[in-house]
N, C-alpha and C positions, 0 to 999 in steps of 0.2 A: 126711501134714503137708512132712516133709520135700521130698518129690515137687513137692509146692505150691510151697514156697519156691525150688524150684531152679527152677520154672517160671517164677515171679514175680523170681530173679535174672533167667534169659537175658532175659524178657520186658524187663525195666528194659537189661541191654545191648544190647537188639535195637534198644530206641527209643533210647539213647545214638548208637549208629552211625546208627541213622535220622536221629536229628538233625542229626549233623555231617556226614550226605549231602547232607542239607537243604540248610545252613548253604553249605557248599562250592560246592552246584550253585548258591545265589543267588549268593555270591558272583561264579562264576565268570559267571555272567548277565549280574549288572551290570557287571563288567567287560568283558564284550565289549559289553554296550551302550555303556559310556560310551567305550569306542573306537572304535564305533561312531556316535556321535554327530557330529557336525561340527564342527570349530573354529569361532569367529567369524571371519569374513570381516574384518572390523575391527577394531581394537583402540587405543583413545588412551591413554597413559598420560602419571602424573609432569606433569598439569594442575590448574587450580586450576578444578574445575567448578561453575556457580552454574546449579541445575536447575530454577527456579521450582517445585519442588515443595516445600511447609510440611514434609512428613514426612522429607524428606533435603533439605537446603538446599545440601549441600557434597556434593563428593567428590571423589578424583583420578584417578579412569578411569572410562571407558567401555568395552562390547563390545556389537558390533554381528553380528549373525546375520539371511541372509534379509530383509533390509532396517529389522529391527527390533533394539530395544534390548532385550540378554537379561540386562545385568549392569550397574551403577551401586555404585562403593564404590574400595577402597582400588588403587594400581597390584599390590602384592602381589597379588592375590586374581584381578586380572583377567590378570596375567602369566602363572599357570598354566595358562589357558585357552589360551596362544597355540598353533599348530597350525601346518605347515609352510608352506602357503598364505594362513596369515592376515596381512593387513596392519597394520604396526606404525606408530603415528605415535607421537612422542616429545612432547610438549608442552612440555616445557623448564618447568615452571613458569606458560603462559600461560593467559590467559583463558578458558574454553572456556562458551559460553552455546546454547543450543536454536538451532535455524534461526528468520534473521526472516522474519516475514510483513507485507509493506508493507499494509493492508487498504484501502488508497482510491488507488486511480494511475490513470493513463490512458498506457498504453504505445503508442508510435508506430515506424513505421518511420522508420529515421535514414538518410537521404542526405547527400552533399556541397552543403553550403550554397549553394556554385556552381554545381553540377550542376544538369542539368535539372529533375529532382524537388525540389531543396531550396527547402528555407526560410531565410533569415535567421535564425542563432540571435542574439539582442539582449542573452542574459543577463549578467552580470559575470563570469559561467567563462569565458564565451569573448569577454570585455576589455571590455564595454559597457558603462562606466561615466563616461561623459561624452555630452554631447548630439552630440561631435563624432565619438566614436567610433561611434555609429548612424549618422551620415552617411558617413563614411569605409565602413561597411560596403553602405550604401543604395548609394552609388557603383560598389563594386567589382561589386555585381551588376548594374547598369543596364548594364557594359559587358559584360557574358557575354551577355545578354537581347534578344533581338528586338524593336522599336520596339512594345507596343500588347501586349505576353503582361504579365498580372497577377506581380507581384513580392509577396512573403510573408514578412514576419519575425517571430518569435514571441517574447515573453516581453522585452520591455522594461519598465525600471523607472523609472515616473517620478520617485519621490523621488530617483535619483543620477540621471536625466540633465536635470533643473529642467522637471520637469511632459510634457506630452503634445503630440508634435509636432501641428501643424494643418495642414491644407488647404493652405494659401498657403505652410508652410513648403516639405510635402514636394513642391508646385507646381514650384517654384524647381530642386529637384533632378529632379525625375522629372517632366519636362514632355510624355514621350510614351510613359509607363507607368501602369497603373493600379494603385496602391502601396494594401496593407492591413497593417500593423503591430498586431500581438494586442499588449498588456498583459500582464505577467505574470501579472496576474490569470486571464488569459483571458477576464474579464468587459468589457474594454472592447476598442476598435481605433480607431486613429488611418489616417484616410482621405485620401487626395486628390483632388484634383474630378473627375478621369477614373474615380474609381472611385465616387465621388457618383454620376456621373450614369450610369456602367452599373447602378447598384441603383436608378435611378429615382429618387432624392432630392434634392429641390429645397428652398428655402430653405421653402417652403408645406408642405412633408410633415409632417403631423402624427406624434404622437410613438406608435408602436401601442402596446398591450398589453404590459407586461414589458420595454419598453425605450425608449430616448429619444434621441435629435439632439440635441445641444449646440448652442447659437445663440448667437454674442453681444448686445450691448445692442442692436446696427439687426437681430436678428432674422434674420442670415445664417449658416446653418449653418458651425459650423468645421473641419468635418470629426473629428470627435469621438464616434466611437457609443459609445451605451452599454447593455448587455444586449441584447436579441433584438431585431434590428430586421431586416426580410427584403428581399430584396433582390439579397445579394449573393452567393447558392449560386451562381447562372448564372455568374456571373465567375469562381468556384472552379471551377465545368464545365469551364473552358476551358485550366486547366492541366496539361501533359503527365501522361500514368498510366503508372507504371512496369510495366513486366512482371510477371508472378506470378513469377519463378524472384529478379527483383531486389526484388519486394516484400520476400516470404520471406528472402533473406540479410539484408537492412535490419532487419525483425524479429530476425532471430538476433543480430545483432548490439547490439542493444537489451536480450534476455536474457541473454548473457554479459556486460553489463555491471550488470545488477542482479544477477547469481550476484560479482560481483566485489564487492560490499557487503554480499553475504553472506544475500542473499535467497531463500527458498527457497520460497515464496508469495507471489501477489498477487492485491489484490479489484480487476480490471477496472471500473473506479464508469464505466458506461455502455455496455457495448460492445453492439455491429451483430451479425446471422446474417452478414455477411460476415469481421467480424473474429472470432467464433467459429471458422469455418470457417478460416482462418486456424493458430487456437490449436490448434483439429483435428489438421492437418496438420502442425504442429510435434511436436504430442505423440506424434504415432505414427511422427514417425521418431527421436525420443528426447530432447525439450526434458524435462531433470528440475525445472524451475519448476513448482510445484501452479497451475492459475489457478483463481477463484473469479471467474466473468463475472456481472457484473451488468446484464444485460440493460438498455438504453434504456427508456424504459415506451411508446416510439412501435412497439417492436416485442414488446410482450406477447403478442399473437394468437400470432405465429410462436413463443414461447417456452413460451405451456401447451400448441402443437399439438407441438411436436419435443420436449421434454427429456423424454419418457420413451421414445425411439424408440432401436433397439438402436443406429442408426449414429452415435447421440450421447452411447452412454456409452461415452467416451473416460477411460482412466485419466487421473486429474491434471487432468480436468475438470469444473466442478460448476456445474449449474445450477440455480440454487435462488432467484435473487432478483430483484428490480427494480427499476431506479434509476432515481426520481422527482426531478424539482425542483419545489421549492416554495421562491422563495428566490434571494438574486440572492447579490453577493462582498464577504467581508469587506478584502481587499486591495485594492477596485476601488473601495470605500467605495459600494457598491451596494447592501448590505445594507437592509431595512427594518425602521425602528425606533420602538420607543413616543413616544421624545421626540430631539429634531432633532439632527443632527452638531456637533459643539463649532465645529467654522470655518465654521456656517451655520446661524443659527438657523430658518431655511425650510425645510431640506433634512430628511426624512426620509429617505430613498432612496428606489427605485422598486419601487415594490409588484409582488408576484409575476404573474406571467400568468394564472395559474388562480385563478378565483375560491373562495371557500371550498367551498361547494357542488360544484365541479370537482374539487378535490383530496380532498373525503372522500369524492366516488362514486369516481375511481380508487384511493386507498389500499383502498377496501373491494374494489375487484375480487381489486386484489393479495390482498390478506387471505383472500379465497373462496376464492379458488383455491390455498391451502395454501404458499405462497409467504412469501418476504419481500419485507419492503419497504425498501429504503435510500435515504432522501429528502435532498437536497439541501437545508439551511436552515442562514441564519448570524443573520439579523436576528433578535433579542428576541421581535420580532412573529411572525416566519416562523414563527418555531418555536413557537408556542403554537397558529398556525393550524394547525400539521402536527401538533401532538400534540393537536388536536382532532380532527382527520381518524382518527388512530389510535385515540382512545379511541371514538370512534363506531364504527370497525367492531368495536371488541372487545366494545363494549355489544351488537351487532347479533349476533355472533357470536363467540362467549366461545371461544378458542383458545389453548391449553396451547402454552407456551415456540415461542411466533415469533420472538422476537428481531427486530420492525423494528425498523429502527436509522436514526438522523440523524446523515447524514454533514456533517461538521465542529460546525454547533453552537456558531458561534464564540460570540453575545455570548449568555451564559447564565449569568443572576444565581443565586442559591441556591433561589428559589421554582420555578424552569422545572425546572434541576435532579433536585431533590425531587419536579416531578410525572412528569418521564423514569422517575427510579426508581418508582414509584408504577403505572407503565404497561409494568413491565419492558423498556423500551427502553435499546437502546444506543447506543454513541458511537463517530463516527470523527473525534475534534477535530483542528484543524491545530496541526502543531507547528513552525512556521516563524516565529518573531518574529527570531531568529540573520538570517533573509533578508529579511524584509519587515518587520521593529518600526517602521520607522519611520513609516509609513503608517498609524498606531494613532493617530498623533497628531490626526486629524481626529475620532475617535472621542471626545478629551475624558479625559483623566485618570481621573475618575470609573469609569470604564467597564473600566481596563486589570484591575481584579482579575479582572473575572468574563469577560475576553475569552479563548478557548482555556482554558477550566476542568480541567486534567486532575486539578489536585490537589481540587478540591470534588467532581468526578465519581467519584476512585477512594475519597476518604473515605464517600462515600454506597454505596459496593457496587456503584455502574453500570460494565456491561462496554465497559472502552475500549479500542479498535482502536488502536496506531500505523502512522503515514503519513506518507507525503510528500507525496498529494496532485499528483505527479508527472504535467505537466512545472512547475507554478507552486512548486513547489521541488524542487532534488535529490533523486534516491530514496539519496542517501547515508547511510546509517542512522545514523552515527557523527555525524553534524552535526545530524541529525534528535533523534538523544540528547543532545548537548550544545545545545540550543534548549531540549529539556523544562526540561533543569536549572537552564539559565543565567537563560532569557528574557532577553537582552541584544541588542539589535541588534548589529549589526557596521557600521552606514553610521554610526554616530554613538555607539555605546556605551551608549547608554540600558536601563534596564532597565522593560521593561513588564509591570506585575503581580507583583512578587516574591513574593505569596502563594499562587500558582499556580506556582511552581516546586516539581519534583519530585526525589527523590534519584536517582541513578543505576540504583539495581535498580527501583525502581518505571518509569522510562522502560523500562528494558529488559521487564520484563516486560508492556509497553503491546504492544512490539513481537513479543511472542514468543504465550505464554498469552492474553491478551489481544484480541492477533489472531484467533489461534486461536479464539473462544469466539464469537465472532462471526461468526465463519464456521462455526457447528456441529462444529468441528474438535479440542474441547480433548481428547476423549477418545484420539487419535490423534496428534496435535502438540499443538507450544507450551512442550512441556517436557521434560526428560531422566529419562526414568523407563521401568523395564522394561516393556514391552510397546508401548511408542512405539513411534514410525515415527523413524529415528536420523537424525536431520539436526539436525546439529551446526555450530556455529561456532567456530571456532579465532579468537582475536582476537591482533593483536600486543602488548596491554598490557591491564593490568588498570584500567577502567576508575574502578574506584572508588578507585585509588592517583595519580590523573593531577588536575591543575591541571582542574578544570570547564570552563575558558574553551580547553583544548587537546583536548578532546573527539576534536572530529573528524580531529585527526593521528592517532589509532589505527586502523592498516589492519585489514583482515580476512586473517588467512594462510591460511586453507583454510572453504571453503563444501563442507558434506558432506550427500548426501540419500541417503537410506536408506541408509545404510553406505556410499555410494560419491564419492569426493571429483571434485564438478563445478567446483571451482575450486578453482586450489592460486595465490597469489602469487608472485612471483619475490623467492625470500628465501633467507640460507644458502647460497648455492649451486646452490639449486632452482629451475627454469626455471617461469617462468609457465605453467600448464596448465587447460586446460576440457574437463570429462567431458561429454560429452554421450551417452548411452546410452539403451538402449532399455529399455521400461516391456511389463508382459502386456498385451498389448491383444487384446479379443477377436476 
């Protein structure tokens, strides 16, 4: 018995020592593993973080390692992780939000407007706020352009310059150059007589399907072209074309501008295969911005044939959507409506080019190919026709999580929005009342509260993606946020549809998690959450604490993509910086 007790005591002692040794071994191993674990590549401390995550809506600090967010919490908790190679950004109380995603825009190569490749910039931002401003720019371009060569101007605003220039007016200034001036909507053009002649348009030319040639009381063509009127492309083809090197550099300038506004991802609404090839080149050389390319419906065969090929599997490029047109313009006042426009009891807009059976067949083809349909529709009549096409596709071929989307969906009363929700259709609505609100007068006050229906769509649970429709409105995200929050037109101070105003946080949500959801990216982007990509923007001020009509004055101090600084504004003694870094391409 004594021997057994002794053995038991010895065994207990051995067990205790063994346990101690195991514990010490585990502690050493844990410490070794901890010391071997890399410190974060980047930490941001002392910030006011708006995460867009309901389970942790606020924080003060973020850690990012290997491009992925590894910690969201207090400054104290993140400071403990800092290693010798960790980049530390002290936000000093500034607002931190997820990187912005512009879900619908049209990137373009930017050239000197007086150079051989340049087009005149006729926007208010470029100083064109009167007719005299426009004509001064046109004369300056004529002075450096050989006679007979086409002159193109873009994005004039008729409500600012007193209507649309006519052929007679343009002939007086440019008798020896064909001239095409594109309206801010992109859906109207003012052209002179030489341009009309080159396009083969006479007073007797009939209106084509989907377009119109404006005529005066005597039947004479005025030079104002609405929507799609063929004949002008050969004239455009005569313009000098930049070489590949110049074109790539022009696109680099465009994307640097996006970075300066906090944009980390874009949806190109209507990309061609040629443009996608440019994107592939830029991504391989280090472009940090993600590209969700919605391929034009004219190239659907190319998309189906190529999107899964290895050479198109470039990190940062998504080929999953087709951009279709079934409708016209809100700010161009060509959208097809059920009831007439307020300024003309006989005018309902311009019918879409495609008949119902044609758009139904086209949507069905996109749907059956497993792709996302992104369909441009603005007027209530157009949107219903588009929803008819989507509904027919879903009935014939039920498909979970299709995420087909309406681009703009501008005139959308509640019944139309409820129909969108029932079909699980997303929405990328305009946010440009600040820039174009005065143009809404022609729709009548009775429609204003269901134009750009951001609030109603959000309340119904429709996925809403923030966007600029650049270059219809500038891709300045904080300007777009101001428009969503105030719905006040800069030109006349009028608020259009106050019931559709949304809060600053809701507006920011559309530009982050909302846009990510439209692009199937909500699991990896759009919010500040552990496990998501480290796409982060630091703003110069808290937009919740500023006069809503001053929101556009807020600057982006940092744009961070996957934990790397892609843009830093010149502030606090720091110089402006752009980061053009590589991705791990196959």
